[in-house]
C-alpha positions as protocol buffer text, in pm:
chain_id: "A"
residue {
  index: 1
  type: MET
  ca { x: -7777 y: -4839 z: -4955 }
}
residue {
  index: 2
  type: CYS
  ca { x: -7907 y: -4489 z: -4877 }
}
residue {
  index: 3
  type: PRO
  ca { x: -8272 y: -4444 z: -4777 }
}
residue {
  index: 4
  type: THR
  ca { x: -8491 y: -4267 z: -5024 }
}
residue {
  index: 5
  type: GLY
  ca { x: -8602 y: -3911 z: -4964 }
}
residue {
  index: 6
  type: SER
  ca { x: -8651 y: -3587 z: -5149 }
}
residue {
  index: 7
  type: ALA
  ca { x: -8467 y: -3525 z: -5472 }
}
residue {
  index: 8
  type: ASN
  ca { x: -8208 y: -3309 z: -5302 }
}
residue {
  index: 9
  type: ARG
  ca { x: -8151 y: -3503 z: -4981 }
}
residue {
  index: 10
  type: PRO
  ca { x: -8031 y: -3857 z: -5074 }
}
residue {
  index: 11
  type: VAL
  ca { x: -7697 y: -3749 z: -5224 }
}
residue {
  index: 12
  type: VAL
  ca { x: -7615 y: -3529 z: -4926 }
}
residue {
  index: 13
  type: ALA
  ca { x: -7719 y: -3798 z: -4681 }
}
residue {
  index: 14
  type: CYS
  ca { x: -7514 y: -4060 z: -4864 }
}
residue {
  index: 15
  type: ALA
  ca { x: -7211 y: -3834 z: -4874 }
}
residue {
  index: 16
  type: LEU
  ca { x: -7231 y: -3764 z: -4502 }
}
residue {
  index: 17
  type: ALA
  ca { x: -7281 y: -4132 z: -4418 }
}
residue {
  index: 18
  type: SER
  ca { x: -6992 y: -4234 z: -4642 }
}
residue {
  index: 19
  type: GLY
  ca { x: -6769 y: -3966 z: -4495 }
}
residue {
  index: 20
  type: ASP
  ca { x: -6849 y: -4069 z: -4139 }
}
residue {
  index: 21
  type: ASN
  ca { x: -6787 y: -4434 z: -4221 }
}
residue {
  index: 22
  type: THR
  ca { x: -6452 y: -4360 z: -4387 }
}
residue {
  index: 23
  type: LYS
  ca { x: -6348 y: -4138 z: -4098 }
}
residue {
  index: 24
  type: SER
  ca { x: -6445 y: -4408 z: -3850 }
}
residue {
  index: 25
  type: LYS
  ca { x: -6243 y: -4673 z: -4031 }
}
residue {
  index: 26
  type: THR
  ca { x: -5942 y: -4443 z: -4061 }
}
residue {
  index: 27
  type: GLN
  ca { x: -5960 y: -4351 z: -3694 }
}
residue {
  index: 28
  type: LYS
  ca { x: -5987 y: -4718 z: -3598 }
}
residue {
  index: 29
  type: LYS
  ca { x: -5682 y: -4799 z: -3810 }
}
residue {
  index: 30
  type: GLU
  ca { x: -5485 y: -4515 z: -3649 }
}
residue {
  index: 31
  type: ASN
  ca { x: -5579 y: -4636 z: -3302 }
}
residue {
  index: 32
  type: GLU
  ca { x: -5444 y: -4980 z: -3387 }
}
residue {
  index: 33
  type: MET
  ca { x: -5108 y: -4846 z: -3505 }
}
residue {
  index: 34
  type: PRO
  ca { x: -4833 y: -4915 z: -3248 }
}
residue {
  index: 35
  type: ILE
  ca { x: -4711 y: -4554 z: -3224 }
}
residue {
  index: 36
  type: ARG
  ca { x: -4520 y: -4466 z: -2908 }
}
residue {
  index: 37
  type: HIS
  ca { x: -4270 y: -4212 z: -2785 }
}
residue {
  index: 38
  type: THR
  ca { x: -3919 y: -4298 z: -2667 }
}
residue {
  index: 39
  type: ASP
  ca { x: -3624 y: -4090 z: -2554 }
}
residue {
  index: 40
  type: LYS
  ca { x: -3490 y: -4119 z: -2912 }
}
residue {
  index: 41
  type: GLY
  ca { x: -3808 y: -4004 z: -3086 }
}
residue {
  index: 42
  type: TRP
  ca { x: -4139 y: -4148 z: -3211 }
}
residue {
  index: 43
  type: MET
  ca { x: -4156 y: -4514 z: -3310 }
}
residue {
  index: 44
  type: TRP
  ca { x: -4402 y: -4704 z: -3529 }
}
residue {
  index: 45
  type: GLY
  ca { x: -4353 y: -5059 z: -3406 }
}
residue {
  index: 46
  type: THR
  ca { x: -3983 y: -5122 z: -3470 }
}
residue {
  index: 47
  type: LYS
  ca { x: -3962 y: -4850 z: -3738 }
}
residue {
  index: 48
  type: GLY
  ca { x: -3803 y: -4519 z: -3650 }
}
residue {
  index: 49
  type: PRO
  ca { x: -3722 y: -4315 z: -3461 }
}
residue {
  index: 50
  type: PHE
  ca { x: -3909 y: -4027 z: -3625 }
}
residue {
  index: 51
  type: PRO
  ca { x: -3878 y: -3664 z: -3510 }
}
residue {
  index: 52
  type: THR
  ca { x: -4253 y: -3615 z: -3458 }
}
residue {
  index: 53
  type: LYS
  ca { x: -4564 y: -3822 z: -3396 }
}
residue {
  index: 54
  type: THR
  ca { x: -4711 y: -3678 z: -3717 }
}
residue {
  index: 55
  type: LYS
  ca { x: -4421 y: -3819 z: -3919 }
}
residue {
  index: 56
  type: ALA
  ca { x: -4458 y: -4162 z: -3758 }
}
residue {
  index: 57
  type: LEU
  ca { x: -4831 y: -4157 z: -3839 }
}
residue {
  index: 58
  type: GLN
  ca { x: -4758 y: -4058 z: -4199 }
}
residue {
  index: 59
  type: VAL
  ca { x: -4523 y: -4352 z: -4242 }
}
residue {
  index: 60
  type: ALA
  ca { x: -4774 y: -4590 z: -4084 }
}
residue {
  index: 61
  type: ARG
  ca { x: -5063 y: -4464 z: -4298 }
}
residue {
  index: 62
  type: ALA
  ca { x: -4856 y: -4492 z: -4615 }
}
residue {
  index: 63
  type: ALA
  ca { x: -4761 y: -4850 z: -4526 }
}
residue {
  index: 64
  type: HIS
  ca { x: -5123 y: -4947 z: -4456 }
}
residue {
  index: 65
  type: ALA
  ca { x: -5236 y: -4777 z: -4779 }
}
residue {
  index: 66
  type: ASN
  ca { x: -4990 y: -4997 z: -4967 }
}
residue {
  index: 67
  type: GLY
  ca { x: -5132 y: -5313 z: -4816 }
}
residue {
  index: 68
  type: TYR
  ca { x: -4915 y: -5346 z: -4507 }
}
residue {
  index: 69
  type: GLN
  ca { x: -5029 y: -5612 z: -4263 }
}
residue {
  index: 70
  type: GLN
  ca { x: -4859 y: -5666 z: -3931 }
}
residue {
  index: 71
  type: GLU
  ca { x: -4649 y: -5980 z: -3942 }
}
residue {
  index: 72
  type: GLU
  ca { x: -4719 y: -6255 z: -3698 }
}
residue {
  index: 73
  type: ASN
  ca { x: -4480 y: -6283 z: -3405 }
}
residue {
  index: 74
  type: SER
  ca { x: -4185 y: -6507 z: -3479 }
}
residue {
  index: 75
  type: MET
  ca { x: -3902 y: -6646 z: -3273 }
}
residue {
  index: 76
  type: GLU
  ca { x: -3656 y: -6479 z: -3512 }
}
residue {
  index: 77
  type: GLU
  ca { x: -3779 y: -6137 z: -3393 }
}
residue {
  index: 78
  type: LEU
  ca { x: -3739 y: -6220 z: -3022 }
}
residue {
  index: 79
  type: ASP
  ca { x: -3411 y: -6135 z: -2853 }
}
residue {
  index: 80
  type: MET
  ca { x: -3424 y: -6399 z: -2582 }
}
residue {
  index: 81
  type: GLY
  ca { x: -3105 y: -6279 z: -2414 }
}
residue {
  index: 82
  type: ALA
  ca { x: -3236 y: -5922 z: -2386 }
}
residue {
  index: 83
  type: CYS
  ca { x: -3565 y: -6044 z: -2242 }
}
residue {
  index: 84
  type: ALA
  ca { x: -3393 y: -6266 z: -1984 }
}
residue {
  index: 85
  type: GLU
  ca { x: -3154 y: -5989 z: -1879 }
}
residue {
  index: 86
  type: PHE
  ca { x: -3435 y: -5734 z: -1846 }
}
residue {
  index: 87
  type: VAL
  ca { x: -3663 y: -5959 z: -1644 }
}
residue {
  index: 88
  type: GLY
  ca { x: -3377 y: -6087 z: -1427 }
}
residue {
  index: 89
  type: ALA
  ca { x: -3238 y: -5740 z: -1352 }
}
residue {
  index: 90
  type: LEU
  ca { x: -3577 y: -5602 z: -1254 }
}
residue {
  index: 91
  type: LEU
  ca { x: -3664 y: -5901 z: -1037 }
}
residue {
  index: 92
  type: HIS
  ca { x: -3325 y: -5866 z: -867 }
}
residue {
  index: 93
  type: SER
  ca { x: -3404 y: -5500 z: -798 }
}
residue {
  index: 94
  type: ALA
  ca { x: -3669 y: -5622 z: -552 }
}
residue {
  index: 95
  type: THR
  ca { x: -3394 y: -5786 z: -344 }
}
residue {
  index: 96
  type: VAL
  ca { x: -3162 y: -5484 z: -365 }
}
residue {
  index: 97
  type: THR
  ca { x: -3433 y: -5239 z: -260 }
}
residue {
  index: 98
  type: HIS
  ca { x: -3539 y: -5472 z: 21 }
}
residue {
  index: 99
  type: PHE
  ca { x: -3185 y: -5451 z: 155 }
}
residue {
  index: 100
  type: TYR
  ca { x: -3204 y: -5071 z: 131 }
}
residue {
  index: 101
  type: HIS
  ca { x: -3540 y: -5079 z: 307 }
}
residue {
  index: 102
  type: LEU
  ca { x: -3384 y: -5258 z: 604 }
}
residue {
  index: 103
  type: GLN
  ca { x: -3082 y: -5029 z: 619 }
}
residue {
  index: 104
  type: VAL
  ca { x: -3221 y: -4674 z: 590 }
}
residue {
  index: 105
  type: GLN
  ca { x: -3179 y: -4457 z: 896 }
}
residue {
  index: 106
  type: GLY
  ca { x: -3158 y: -4094 z: 1002 }
}
residue {
  index: 107
  type: ALA
  ca { x: -3361 y: -3800 z: 872 }
}
residue {
  index: 108
  type: GLY
  ca { x: -3626 y: -3905 z: 621 }
}
residue {
  index: 109
  type: ALA
  ca { x: -3575 y: -4273 z: 697 }
}
residue {
  index: 110
  type: ASP
  ca { x: -3942 y: -4345 z: 755 }
}
residue {
  index: 111
  type: ALA
  ca { x: -4046 y: -4202 z: 417 }
}
residue {
  index: 112
  type: ALA
  ca { x: -3764 y: -4389 z: 241 }
}
residue {
  index: 113
  type: HIS
  ca { x: -3853 y: -4707 z: 431 }
}
residue {
  index: 114
  type: ARG
  ca { x: -4213 y: -4686 z: 304 }
}
residue {
  index: 115
  type: ALA
  ca { x: -4118 y: -4588 z: -52 }
}
residue {
  index: 116
  type: LEU
  ca { x: -3877 y: -4878 z: -88 }
}
residue {
  index: 117
  type: ALA
  ca { x: -4129 y: -5122 z: 58 }
}
residue {
  index: 118
  type: ALA
  ca { x: -4388 y: -5008 z: -196 }
}
residue {
  index: 119
  type: TYR
  ca { x: -4133 y: -5061 z: -472 }
}
residue {
  index: 120
  type: TYR
  ca { x: -4021 y: -5412 z: -385 }
}
residue {
  index: 121
  type: ASP
  ca { x: -4381 y: -5515 z: -319 }
}
residue {
  index: 122
  type: GLY
  ca { x: -4489 y: -5390 z: -663 }
}
residue {
  index: 123
  type: ILE
  ca { x: -4198 y: -5459 z: -895 }
}
residue {
  index: 124
  type: VAL
  ca { x: -4220 y: -5840 z: -886 }
}
residue {
  index: 125
  type: GLU
  ca { x: -4581 y: -5841 z: -1005 }
}
residue {
  index: 126
  type: ALA
  ca { x: -4509 y: -5572 z: -1266 }
}
residue {
  index: 127
  type: VAL
  ca { x: -4211 y: -5761 z: -1412 }
}
residue {
  index: 128
  type: ASP
  ca { x: -4404 y: -6088 z: -1395 }
}
residue {
  index: 129
  type: ALA
  ca { x: -4664 y: -5927 z: -1621 }
}
residue {
  index: 130
  type: VAL
  ca { x: -4394 y: -5830 z: -1872 }
}
residue {
  index: 131
  type: ALA
  ca { x: -4248 y: -6181 z: -1880 }
}
residue {
  index: 132
  type: GLU
  ca { x: -4583 y: -6358 z: -1906 }
}
residue {
  index: 133
  type: SER
  ca { x: -4701 y: -6123 z: -2178 }
}
residue {
  index: 134
  type: ILE
  ca { x: -4388 y: -6193 z: -2385 }
}
residue {
  index: 135
  type: GLN
  ca { x: -4418 y: -6568 z: -2329 }
}
residue {
  index: 136
  type: GLY
  ca { x: -4785 y: -6571 z: -2419 }
}
residue {
  index: 137
  type: ALA
  ca { x: -4741 y: -6356 z: -2730 }
}
residue {
  index: 138
  type: TYR
  ca { x: -4444 y: -6552 z: -2863 }
}
residue {
  index: 139
  type: ASP
  ca { x: -4537 y: -6904 z: -2745 }
}
residue {
  index: 140
  type: THR
  ca { x: -4205 y: -6946 z: -2567 }
}
residue {
  index: 141
  type: ILE
  ca { x: -4036 y: -6954 z: -2228 }
}
residue {
  index: 142
  type: ILE
  ca { x: -3777 y: -6689 z: -2147 }
}
residue {
  index: 143
  type: LYS
  ca { x: -3445 y: -6856 z: -2062 }
}
residue {
  index: 144
  type: PRO
  ca { x: -3172 y: -6885 z: -1956 }
}
residue {
  index: 145
  type: TYR
  ca { x: -3155 y: -6614 z: -1692 }
}
residue {
  index: 146
  type: PRO
  ca { x: -2816 y: -6473 z: -1586 }
}
residue {
  index: 147
  type: PRO
  ca { x: -2666 y: -6694 z: -1313 }
}
residue {
  index: 148
  type: MET
  ca { x: -2609 y: -6408 z: -1068 }
}
residue {
  index: 149
  type: PHE
  ca { x: -2649 y: -6037 z: -1010 }
}
residue {
  index: 150
  type: ALA
  ca { x: -2430 y: -5809 z: -801 }
}
residue {
  index: 151
  type: ASN
  ca { x: -2558 y: -5600 z: -514 }
}
residue {
  index: 152
  type: SER
  ca { x: -2542 y: -5222 z: -548 }
}
residue {
  index: 153
  type: THR
  ca { x: -2313 y: -4993 z: -351 }
}
residue {
  index: 154
  type: ASP
  ca { x: -2508 y: -4683 z: -455 }
}
residue {
  index: 155
  type: GLU
  ca { x: -2742 y: -4487 z: -233 }
}
residue {
  index: 156
  type: PRO
  ca { x: -3108 y: -4589 z: -284 }
}
residue {
  index: 157
  type: LEU
  ca { x: -3204 y: -4285 z: -498 }
}
residue {
  index: 158
  type: ALA
  ca { x: -2895 y: -4318 z: -719 }
}
residue {
  index: 159
  type: TYR
  ca { x: -2970 y: -4687 z: -768 }
}
residue {
  index: 160
  type: LEU
  ca { x: -3333 y: -4619 z: -866 }
}
residue {
  index: 161
  type: LYS
  ca { x: -3227 y: -4349 z: -1111 }
}
residue {
  index: 162
  type: LYS
  ca { x: -2983 y: -4589 z: -1276 }
}
residue {
  index: 163
  type: LEU
  ca { x: -3264 y: -4843 z: -1292 }
}
residue {
  index: 164
  type: ARG
  ca { x: -3488 y: -4580 z: -1452 }
}
residue {
  index: 165
  type: ASP
  ca { x: -3226 y: -4517 z: -1722 }
}
residue {
  index: 166
  type: TYR
  ca { x: -3176 y: -4892 z: -1768 }
}
residue {
  index: 167
  type: VAL
  ca { x: -3546 y: -4944 z: -1845 }
}
residue {
  index: 168
  type: ARG
  ca { x: -3553 y: -4649 z: -2085 }
}
residue {
  index: 169
  type: THR
  ca { x: -3262 y: -4794 z: -2281 }
}
residue {
  index: 170
  type: LYS
  ca { x: -3324 y: -5169 z: -2265 }
}
residue {
  index: 171
  type: ARG
  ca { x: -3695 y: -5160 z: -2351 }
}
residue {
  index: 172
  type: GLU
  ca { x: -3591 y: -5100 z: -2713 }
}
residue {
  index: 173
  type: ALA
  ca { x: -3452 y: -5455 z: -2727 }
}
residue {
  index: 174
  type: LEU
  ca { x: -3778 y: -5607 z: -2603 }
}
residue {
  index: 175
  type: PRO
  ca { x: -4069 y: -5698 z: -2833 }
}
residue {
  index: 176
  type: GLN
  ca { x: -4241 y: -5380 z: -2952 }
}
residue {
  index: 177
  type: ASP
  ca { x: -4595 y: -5519 z: -2936 }
}
residue {
  index: 178
  type: SER
  ca { x: -4807 y: -5246 z: -2780 }
}
residue {
  index: 179
  type: GLU
  ca { x: -4949 y: -5467 z: -2506 }
}
residue {
  index: 180
  type: ILE
  ca { x: -4599 y: -5575 z: -2397 }
}
residue {
  index: 181
  type: GLN
  ca { x: -4469 y: -5220 z: -2400 }
}
residue {
  index: 182
  type: ASN
  ca { x: -4771 y: -5117 z: -2192 }
}
residue {
  index: 183
  type: GLU
  ca { x: -4656 y: -5360 z: -1924 }
}
residue {
  index: 184
  type: VAL
  ca { x: -4307 y: -5209 z: -1945 }
}
residue {
  index: 185
  type: ASP
  ca { x: -4471 y: -4869 z: -1897 }
}
residue {
  index: 186
  type: ALA
  ca { x: -4610 y: -4995 z: -1566 }
}
residue {
  index: 187
  type: VAL
  ca { x: -4257 y: -5090 z: -1457 }
}
residue {
  index: 188
  type: ALA
  ca { x: -4126 y: -4749 z: -1560 }
}
residue {
  index: 189
  type: THR
  ca { x: -4406 y: -4571 z: -1376 }
}
residue {
  index: 190
  type: LEU
  ca { x: -4332 y: -4759 z: -1053 }
}
residue {
  index: 191
  type: ILE
  ca { x: -3964 y: -4665 z: -1077 }
}
residue {
  index: 192
  type: ASN
  ca { x: -4049 y: -4301 z: -1154 }
}
residue {
  index: 193
  type: ARG
  ca { x: -4283 y: -4279 z: -855 }
}
residue {
  index: 194
  type: THR
  ca { x: -4023 y: -4432 z: -627 }
}
residue {
  index: 195
  type: CYS
  ca { x: -3760 y: -4183 z: -744 }
}
residue {
  index: 196
  type: TYR
  ca { x: -4003 y: -3900 z: -670 }
}
residue {
  index: 197
  type: ARG
  ca { x: -4085 y: -4035 z: -325 }
}
residue {
  index: 198
  type: LEU
  ca { x: -3721 y: -4084 z: -231 }
}
residue {
  index: 199
  type: GLU
  ca { x: -3614 y: -3743 z: -356 }
}
residue {
  index: 200
  type: ARG
  ca { x: -3909 y: -3521 z: -261 }
}
residue {
  index: 201
  type: LEU
  ca { x: -4091 y: -3680 z: 30 }
}
residue {
  index: 202
  type: LYS
  ca { x: -3884 y: -3672 z: 346 }
}
């Protein structure tokens, strides 16, 4: 209810208050929408890709205006094989990069030695966060993991770049919950930084 005032003021005050409240609710709704950018375009949850963020927002707003409510997580939506492969491959990358760390030599070896150490020290915790977030959100345990992984014959930078592309592609098969994808972002950032350090810091 609007406070009383002069004859001319209440309507204006009410209109401003109502407008601010509506804007606040709309902004809050937009902030809750799982909009994110991928190499294929803009996604709203699992819907898309859309050519622009504006288009993704328009689709999301239209869905919410028509009574859309985000469905609860279900086992039918979880690709267990994709999750196990992703987690397993990234955990294995800690072993591969540790081998590289022990083998680098020659010009720039010290910088590469440090960059690879930072990677294998950080990737296990980062991937652990992805796995635990999926398991907590979906009330499940990721399994079975692939029985073995091959070592790489690539040079360290080439291997990390392939890993970077792997994450960009395979994250689409993981749950699209924003909090889970945020953990995947942390993995991607660590890989990106390692690529930069290996390529630019000698």
